[in-house]
N, C-alpha and C positions, 0 to 999 in steps of 0.2 A: 427693196422692204422684205419684210419677212411676214409671212405668209400667217395668216390665223384661219386656222381649219375648223370646223364644228363637227366632232366627234360621230355626233349622233343625225345627222345631214347628208354626209358624204361618203362614198363609195371607201372602202379599206384599201381599196389601189392607190386611191390621189392619198389617202391618211399616210401608209407608210411609204408611198414612193420617195427612191433617193437616188441623185444622180451618181452615176459609177463611172470611172475610168473607161474609155471606148476606145481608145489605144492599143492595138496587139502589139505587145513588142519581145513576144515569146522569138522572133526569128531572128531580131538583132542579139537578144541575149545569150541565144543558143552559137550564134557565131562568136561572140567574144569569149563564150566561156572554151569554143572549141581552140581559138588562138590562143589564151592563156594555157591550157594546156600541153599546145603544141611550142611554144616560144616561150613561155615561162616569163621571168623576168624583165626581158627584151619588150614583151606584150605588155607588161604592168607597166613599165616607163613610158611606153610610144603612149598606153590609152591615157596618161598623167598630162604627156603633153597635149594629145588631142582635147580631151572633154576638162580638165583641171587648168591649162593653161601653165605647167609646173613643168620646169626641165631640173630634174632630181641626178643628184649623184650617187645617192643611196635611196634604199626604200625604207631599211628601218630607223627610227628615230634612236639617234644616240641618247648616253646617259648624259651628256654634256648640254643636250638640247633639252632635257629634262629638268636637270639643276637650272639653267636661263628661264625656263619656263616660272619655276618657282619662284626665282627673284622676278619677274616680271607683273606677277599676280599680288594684287593690294593683297596687305594682310586680315585684313577684314574678312575679304573673300575665301581666303584661305580657310580661316575659323569657320565660315560658314559649312565650307565641303565638309568638314573634320566632324560638326557635328550633325551635320548630314549623315555623312555617312554614319556615324553611331547610332543615329538612329532608324537608317537602313538595316544596320547590322543588328540591333536587339531585336527586330521585328522578325528577322529570316533566321536568327538563331531558336526563335522557338518552331520553326518547321524541322528541324532535325527530328530524325527519326532514327532508332537503330534497326536493327536485323530483329527475328525472333526464332524461337526453337521450340517444338512441339512435342513431347514424349510419355505422352498419357498411355500407350500401349508398350507392354514389352518387349521390347527388342525393334522398333520402331522411331526413328528419330525425321520429324522434316523442318523444315526451316526455311528462312528467308534471310539472305544475306545482303547488304547495301553496300554500293562498292562506288566511289565518286568517278566519274567521266576523266579520263585523262588528259586530251588537251581540248580546250573549247576556245571558239572563236566571236568574238564579241566585234558587232559591227555597231558603229557610232557615226551618223549621217552630221554632215559638212554642209560647204551650198551657201542657204540664205541666213543657216542661224549654227551658233556652235550650242552642245547640250550635253554639258560635263554632268547633269544631271543623269542621262542615258548611260554614260563610263560608270558610275556610283550604283543604277540599279541593277545593271547587266553584270555589273565585274563581283560586288559584292555578294551574292546568293553563290555564285560561283567558287570562289576563296572560301567562305562559309563550309561549301561541302566538301573540300577538300581536293578540288581540279588540282594537277599538276603543274600545268600549264595555261594560263590564259591570256590568249594571243588576240591584241586590239586592232582592228582596222579602222582608217578613218581619210577621206578626203584632203590633200591638202592645199593650201589658198596658192594663188600664182606665184606668190615668192617661194612656192616651194617649202612653209613650213606649215606644221599644226597651230591650230590656236592654243595658247598658254593654257587655258583654262581647261583646255581639255586635257592637256597632259599633266597637269596639276592636280586634277581629279582622279586619273590613272594613276599616279602614282601615290595618294591616298588609298584608291581602292585596293591596290597592291596587285596591278596588272603585270605581268611578267615581260610581256615585248610587244612592241609599236610599229604599225607597219603605215606609210603613209600612201594608202591608195582606198580608192571609195568604188561607188557601182558595183556592176554586173563581174566586175572583173575581180574586184576584193574578193567577192562570196566564190568566183571561182579557184583561186586562188588559196582562198583556207580550205577549198573541199579537195584539191586534187596536189596542192601543195607547188611552188616553183623552186628555184635555187635559195630564195631568200625565204620565203615565208613558209612555215611550218603546215603541213596537211592536218587538221582536224578532225575530232568526232562529231563534232556537234557546232552549228552556228546558230549564233542568238543576236536579235537587236533589231530594231526599226530601219525603215529603207525609203526609196520611194520606188515609183513602178517597178522599176530595171532590179533596184534592190530584191524586191519581192518575188519578182518569173523570176532571178537567178536562183533564189533560194527553194522555190517549187521545181527547178530544174535539177537541184544537184542532190534534192531529199534522196533517200535510200542510198547515194554513198555515202552520205551523210546524215545525221540528223537536224533538224531545226525546230525553233520553238514555236513559231507558228508563222502564220501570211497576214502581216500587218496591213491593215488600207488605211485610209486616212483618218484622221482623229474625228472625236465624236463626243458631245455631251449631251444627255438627259437632265433636265430639272423636274423636277417633281417639286409644285408649290402652290400652296392654299392662300386665301385672298388676301390673308394678314403679311407675307412678305413682302419684302420693299422691292417696288420693281425697279430702281437703280440697281442694286445686289444681283439681281434675276438676270436685267442686261450685260452686265459685267460679266457675269459668270459664263454666260452664252459666249461672249465676243472673245472670254479667254480661249475656247478653242478655235473661235472660226478664224483668228488670225493666222492659225496653223500653215492651212492649207485652202487653196480654194476648193478643193472637193471636201472638205470639213464638214462635220456635219453639225450642227448646234439647235436643239427641242428644249422647247419648255412644254409640259403637258400641267395642265390645272384645270380646277374646278370654279374658276373666277373669270367671267368676260371682261368683268373690271380690271383686273391684273393682267389680263393679255394685251388690253388696248394700253397699259400703261407701260408695259414692258416694250412694245412695239415703239412707241414713241420714245423709249428711253434708250433705244441699241440706235433710231435715226441721231439722236441726240448726242451719244459718247461715239461712235462709229468714225466720225472723222476727224477724232484725236488721237485716233490710233498711229504709231508708227507704219505699222501694215495694215494701214485701212484700206488699200486696194483688195489684197488677199480677203479680208474680213468681209468687204462688202461683196465680193464674187461668193461667198460661204454662204453667208446671208440669205442674198439672195435667189441663189440655188438651190440651197440644201435647209436653209433655216426654216425651222417653221413653230406654231404655237398650237398644239391641240387642246380644244375646249373639250371636255366632258362634264358629266353630270356630277359627279362626286368624287372623293378620293380612292372610293375603292376602282372605280372604274377607271381613273388616273394611273393607279398601281397598276390595274391588267393591261392598260396599252404599254407603260415602262416595261412589263415583261415582254409584250411583242416583239417590242422593237429589240430588247436586253442590247443597251448600250452600252462600251466602252469604259465612260464615266456616267454616274448615276447620284444625282443629288438630291438627298430627299429635305427640303428646304422645306420645313412643314413643323408645326407644335407637337412636340411627343415623337420625334422621328423613331424611337426604337419600339414604337407601337406597330411600324410599319415594317420593321426591317424584317420579320419572318416572312412579310407576303411578297418580298423582294424573291423573283427567283434565279434570273435570268440580268445578270449583270456582272461587268469587268471588277470594278473598283464603287464603292457606295461610299458617300461624304454626308455626315448626319448632321440635320439641323441647319439653323441661318448662320452661322459663326465659322463654318467649313467650308471654303470654298475651294476646287477640284485642284487649285493650284500648292496646297499644303499637300496634296498628294503627289502631283509633278514633281519637287524638289526635296521635301524638308520631312514629312511625318513618320515614314518610314516602309508602309504599306508599298508595292510595288509600284512602277508606273508602265512597264511592258504588260500590255492589258490586251485582252481578246477586242477582234474589232467586227463592225460589217454584220452582226446578229449572232458572233459565233461565242460569244456570250452564255447560247443555249447550249452549248458542251463544252467549251473550254474554258481554260483559269488563266489567271494573273501569273506571270514569270514566279517563279519560286525554288528553293531549294531541291525541290525533288526534278527541276528541269538538269540537274547537273549531277544528278545519280542515275544508276542502273541497278535493278534487284535483278538479281539469281537467289533460284530456291533451290532446295539440297533433297534429298531421302537416303537414308538408311534403314537397312533390313538385316538381321540378322535371318540367318538359314530356318532357326524356329520360327520365325515371325513370318519367313516366307512361306512357310510350311501351312501355317495357319491362312492363308489365302489365296494361296498359288492357284487351287482349282477353281475359286471363281475368277480370279484374273484371268486364266486360260479358256475360261467360259466364255467371259465378255470377247476376248479378242477372237474366240471361233465366231461368235455372234456376229462381227462386221467382217468376215471371212479372211480375218489376216494369221491364215496357219503360224506363220514363222513367229509371230509376236507369241501365240500361244505355245510352242514348242520352246522359248527362251525362258518359261516358265516351269516348265512341267518336265524339260531335260535336266532341271538343277532336283525338283524333287523326287525323279528317277534315281539321281544320283546319291541323293542323301537316304533311301530307303533301302541301298544296296549295303 
């Protein structure tokens, strides 16, 4: 049963405690990465047999498989995928920004140019569920950014096939190449390349502990988006909220993962009790009830504070991946939210809207990292270069100051690279 905690009487260590992944997989992941670097495609095929139970003739998904997937997916769902893609595209197109130039002083031009990352790898989880939403959320911003090659990896089923809905979403999103490989070995293949899988410049997308650890280990060889942890939701709710709705929203994240975190913060003890009862009523009805039960019992909590101002500060302390403002006049509280990945406003905005359809990205910072990081965006798929131009006359105006600055740091060669030009100009 979900715990009810009184913020004013319990220590902070209990209020903000959360179970974490205890198994250290770093050694296993390091071995997998080394084997993929050594054996390439042969290692990937062997790992597919070992971990996925699939005997593959080819790692790459062929065009005819994608076309067959389109035929297999019901037309209604294809139309929903297209509408979701349009919403995601419309939102992310607003994130595109141009470079700039500054030329306010004679003979001096400085600026910044924006360049797409050439090759990006998209990791899409498989296993217990299929996530076409992840395909759209991770691929559409890359497409908008102008990435020349978008490579997707996802584990196959035991039949050696990729879920048709995953392939349909990839086609709609504009993914260029798809490979049947998952786990740490997929991350290694994207980072170092194999005979079939191209090496990319950046890897994005969520995964299990092995995928997260692999992304951590290859960072530096390639860029990554973030180290994503288990899913989490925090609902801020006042006493007028419907407890059945609050409970349903908490369970929507608890069913993701046994380590998922579902938290309600409220100023209403009565709501806390009602939501606790509703969770017990709704939970047994879920298809993934066992997973949700473990999540709720281990990581679920209801925190009761004195007033909504205190509730908001608790939310900022937790810095959740998803934050629902289930209160009257939610925009009155928006400026007070400093730390959250994605914010859902009002009583009619369940987090599931963001997972699938509304447009804002669902690849979000977890584990409190919303204190300093942001949702996946077009910015993740571009790089910025700055440039500087000075004429001889402009350098002459500032050269002595630059040389003096360099000498103060003890870097005489830096200073000389300026003064030698000034001396030559005087001759």
